[in-house]
C-alpha positions in Angstrom: -2.6 -23.7 -25.0 -3.3 -22.3 -21.6 -1.2 -22.5 -18.5 -2.4 -22.6 -14.9 -0.7 -20.8 -12.0 0.3 -23.2 -9.2 1.9 -22.8 -5.8 5.6 -22.0 -6.1 8.4 -24.3 -5.0 11.9 -23.0 -4.0 13.1 -20.8 -6.9 16.3 -21.0 -8.9 18.8 -18.2 -9.1 18.7 -16.1 -12.3 21.1 -17.1 -15.0 22.2 -13.4 -15.3 23.6 -11.2 -12.5 21.0 -9.0 -10.8 21.9 -5.3 -10.8 22.7 -3.9 -7.4 20.1 -1.2 -7.9 17.2 -3.6 -8.2 14.5 -3.9 -5.6 13.3 -7.4 -5.6 10.5 -8.9 -3.6 9.2 -12.4 -3.3 5.0 -13.5 -3.5 2.2 -15.9 -4.2 -0.4 -15.7 -6.9 -4.2 -16.3 -6.6 -5.1 -19.8 -7.5 -7.1 -20.5 -10.6 -5.5 -17.8 -12.7 -4.5 -19.0 -16.2 -2.6 -17.7 -19.2 -3.8 -19.1 -22.0 14.2 -2.1 -44.6 15.0 0.9 -42.5 15.0 4.4 -43.8 18.3 6.3 -44.3 19.7 7.7 -41.1 18.0 5.2 -38.7 20.6 3.8 -36.3 21.6 0.2 -36.4 19.0 -0.7 -38.9 16.1 0.3 -36.7 13.1 2.2 -38.2 13.2 6.0 -37.7 10.1 6.8 -35.7 8.2 10.1 -35.5 9.1 10.4 -31.8 12.8 9.9 -32.7 12.4 12.9 -35.1 10.8 15.2 -32.5 13.3 14.0 -29.9 16.1 15.3 -32.1 14.4 18.8 -32.3 13.9 19.1 -28.6 16.1 21.8 -27.0 18.7 20.8 -24.4 17.2 22.9 -21.6 14.0 20.9 -21.9 15.8 17.6 -21.7 17.8 18.7 -18.7 14.8 20.0 -16.9 12.8 16.9 -17.3 15.5 14.5 -16.4 16.3 16.1 -13.1 13.0 17.3 -11.5 11.4 14.1 -10.3 10.8 12.1 -7.2 10.1 8.4 -7.1 8.8 5.8 -4.6 8.2 2.1 -4.6 6.7 -0.5 -2.3 5.5 -4.1 -2.4 3.5 -6.1 0.1 2.9 -9.8 0.3 -0.7 -9.4 1.3 -2.6 -11.3 3.9 -3.2 -14.6 2.1 -0.2 -15.6 0.0 2.8 -17.4 1.5 5.3 -15.8 -0.9 5.5 -12.5 -2.8 5.9 -13.1 -6.6 6.0 -9.4 -7.4 9.2 -7.5 -8.3 9.9 -3.9 -9.1 12.8 -1.6 -9.9 13.8 2.1 -10.4 16.9 2.5 -12.5 19.5 3.8 -12.2 19.5 4.1 -8.5 21.9 6.1 -6.3 23.5 8.2 -9.0 25.3 11.3 -7.8 23.9 13.4 -10.6 20.7 13.3 -12.7 21.0 10.5 -15.2 19.9 11.3 -18.8 17.5 8.3 -18.8 15.3 6.6 -16.2 13.5 3.3 -16.2 10.7 2.1 -13.8 9.3 -1.4 -13.8 6.8 -3.6 -12.1 6.3 -7.3 -12.7 3.8 -9.9 -11.3 5.0 -13.5 -11.5 2.8 -16.6 -12.0 3.7 -20.0 -10.5 5.2 -23.1 -11.9 7.7 -25.4 -10.3 10.5 -22.8 -10.3 8.0 -20.1 -9.3 6.6 -16.9 -10.6 8.9 -15.2 -8.1 11.8 -16.3 -10.2 10.2 -15.2 -13.5 9.4 -11.7 -12.2 12.9 -11.2 -10.8 14.5 -12.4 -14.0 12.4 -9.9 -16.1 13.2 -7.0 -13.8 16.9 -7.8 -13.9 17.0 -8.3 -17.7 15.0 -5.4 -19.0 17.2 -2.5 -17.6 20.4 -4.4 -18.5 19.3 -4.6 -22.2 17.7 -1.1 -22.3 20.7 0.7 -21.1 23.1 -1.4 -23.2 22.0 0.2 -26.5 21.9 4.0 -26.0 22.2 4.6 -29.8 18.8 3.1 -30.6 15.4 4.8 -30.3 13.9 4.2 -26.9 10.9 2.3 -28.4 13.2 -0.2 -30.0 15.3 -0.6 -26.9 12.2 -1.3 -24.8 10.9 -3.8 -27.2 14.3 -5.6 -27.5 14.5 -5.6 -23.7 11.1 -7.2 -23.3 11.8 -9.8 -26.0 15.1 -10.7 -24.3 13.3 -11.0 -21.0 10.7 -13.3 -22.6 13.4 -15.5 -24.1 15.3 -15.8 -20.8 12.2 -16.7 -18.8 11.0 -19.1 -21.4 14.4 -20.7 -21.8 14.8 -21.2 -18.1 11.4 -23.0 -17.8 11.1 -24.8 -21.1 12.0 -28.2 -19.6 9.0 -28.0 -17.3 5.6 -29.5 -17.9 3.7 -26.9 -20.0 0.8 -26.8 -17.5 3.2 -25.4 -14.8 5.5 -23.2 -16.8 6.1 -19.9 -15.0 5.7 -16.5 -16.5 5.2 -12.9 -15.5 3.4 -9.7 -16.4 5.6 -6.7 -16.8 4.9 -2.9 -17.2 7.7 -0.3 -17.7 7.9 3.4 -17.9 11.0 4.9 -19.6 12.2 8.6 -19.6 14.6 9.3 -22.5 15.4 12.6 -24.1 12.7 14.4 -22.2 10.0 12.0 -23.5 8.1 9.2 -21.8 7.5 5.7 -23.2 5.5 2.7 -21.9 6.1 -1.0 -22.6 3.7 -3.6 -21.4 2.7 -7.3 -21.3 0.0 -8.7 -19.1 -2.4 -7.0 -16.6 -0.1 -4.9 -14.5 -0.9 -1.2 -15.3 0.5 2.2 -15.9 -1.6 5.4 -15.1 -1.0 9.1 -15.6 -2.4 11.6 -13.2 -2.5 15.1 -14.6 -4.6 18.2 -13.6 -6.9 16.2 -11.4 -7.6 13.5 -13.9 -6.3 9.8 -14.0 -5.8 8.0 -17.3 -5.0 4.4 -17.9 -2.0 4.2 -20.3 -2.0 0.4 -20.8 -4.5 -2.3 -22.0 -5.0 -5.4 -19.9 -4.0 -8.5 -21.8 -6.8 -10.7 -20.4 -9.6 -12.7 -22.0 -12.3 -10.6 -20.4 -10.8 -7.3 -21.6 -10.6 -8.7 -25.1 -14.3 -9.7 -24.9 -15.1 -6.2 -23.6 -13.2 -4.5 -26.4 -15.0 -6.7 -28.9 -18.3 -5.6 -27.6 -19.3 -9.0 -26.1 -19.3 -7.8 -22.5 -20.2 -4.5 -20.9 -17.8 -2.9 -18.4 -20.0 -4.0 -15.6 -20.1 -7.6 -16.8 -16.4 -7.6 -17.3 -15.8 -6.5 -13.7 -17.9 -9.4 -12.4 -16.8 -12.0 -14.8 -15.6 -15.2 -13.1 -12.7 -15.5 -15.6 -11.5 -11.9 -15.3 -8.1 -13.1 -14.1 -7.4 -15.2 -17.2 -4.3 -13.7 -19.1 -3.9 -14.1 -22.8 -0.4 -12.6 -22.8 2.6 -12.9 -20.4 6.4 -13.0 -20.6 8.0 -16.5 -20.6 4.9 -18.6 -21.4 5.5 -18.8 -25.2 8.6 -18.6 -27.3 7.4 -15.4 -29.0 5.5 -12.5 -27.5 3.9 -9.3 -28.7 4.9 -6.2 -26.7 2.8 -3.0 -26.5 5.3 -0.1 -26.7 3.9 3.5 -26.9 5.3 7.0 -26.8 3.3 9.2 -24.5 5.0 12.5 -24.9 6.8 14.7 -22.4 5.9 14.9 -18.8 4.2 18.1 -17.6 4.9 19.9 -14.4 3.2 18.1 -11.4 2.5 15.0 -13.5 2.4 11.7 -11.5 2.7 8.2 -13.0 1.7 5.1 -11.2 2.8 1.5 -12.1 1.0 -1.2 -10.2 0.3 -4.9 -10.2 -3.2 -6.3 -10.1 -3.0 -6.6 -6.3 -4.4 -3.0 -6.3 -7.5 -4.1 -8.4 -9.7 -3.6 -5.3 -9.0 0.1 -5.4 -11.1 2.4 -7.6 -9.5 4.9 -10.0 -10.8 7.7 -7.8 -9.0 6.2 -4.8 -5.8 5.9 -6.9 -6.1 9.5 -8.0 -6.7 10.8 -4.5 -3.8 8.9 -2.8 -1.2 9.4 -5.5 -2.1 13.1 -5.9 -2.1 14.0 -2.2 1.0 12.1 -0.9 4.7 12.0 -1.6 5.6 9.1 -3.9 6.9 6.7 -1.2 4.0 7.4 1.2 1.6 7.0 -1.7 3.0 3.6 -2.6 2.8 2.4 1.0 -0.7 3.7 1.5 -1.9 2.0 -1.7 -0.6 -1.4 -0.7 -2.0 -0.9 2.9 -5.4 -0.2 1.5 -5.3 -3.3 -0.6 -4.7 -5.2 2.6 -7.6 -3.5 4.2 -9.7 -4.9 1.4 -8.7 -8.4 2.1 -5.1 -8.6 0.9 -5.8 -11.6 -1.3 -2.9 -11.0 -3.6 0.6 -9.4 -3.6 0.4 -5.7 -4.2 3.1 -3.5 -5.7 3.2 0.2 -6.7 5.8 2.6 -8.1 5.0 6.3 -8.3 7.0 8.9 -10.3 6.3 12.6 -9.6 7.6 15.3 -12.0 7.7 18.8 -10.7 
């Protein structure tokens, strides 16, 4: 069954307390968008992954280096058309006096319903770090998956009494740094990019009907870009009781790597433009420039960017 995004009414407060470090923003979505046995030694019954094995072999100096030498920036803009910002983002933990051993970066893009996509995205961005940091003994991949599943359950539970056609939900994309290694977790059509040595690589797959058709060979990339249903989601947090989460280990960051998390409000920018802006500006300035350029292209949607620079 598919769900249509509607204009949002006043939102409800999250059922859990929002961390003080969270950066939350309000928004409005484009109309017409729809969402149709553990091995020995594995902690707490979780499978022992290959990345967990290599993480254990990693020297302490490497872990320390890559947990300290980074800069971050984040910015969200309501755009020029929407009456409310339904995007949310967070960089965790924030304001620590020393370099934390782990970092987590998130963007989320809510979709309507009577309680609003704004509420759904905020709830996801509040829930995921709370769950992720609460289980330090588990492998990062398992913690990310558990955090996304918990966020899905909270958003779904909050909205299950609503008419199914108006049930809110949210996309969500996260980047985690743990033990000197990076991981992505992803649901929806927000994106994560890596910029390294003059090249930009997309690290996530859009969970949309058109992207699935393209991957199945039924549409060319050019046809997919022009398709009238390119904004139809086939996966989002909170829409269904269960959800599949894409979780991937992407290895250690290299010196001068930059990572971009963004909502689909930046879809009017080409990858070459993303590469140039993120490579040439400090993280905060890059985020502000990206959202400003989206507005110059019409600003039809909320736009949010988070940039992480390792050096």
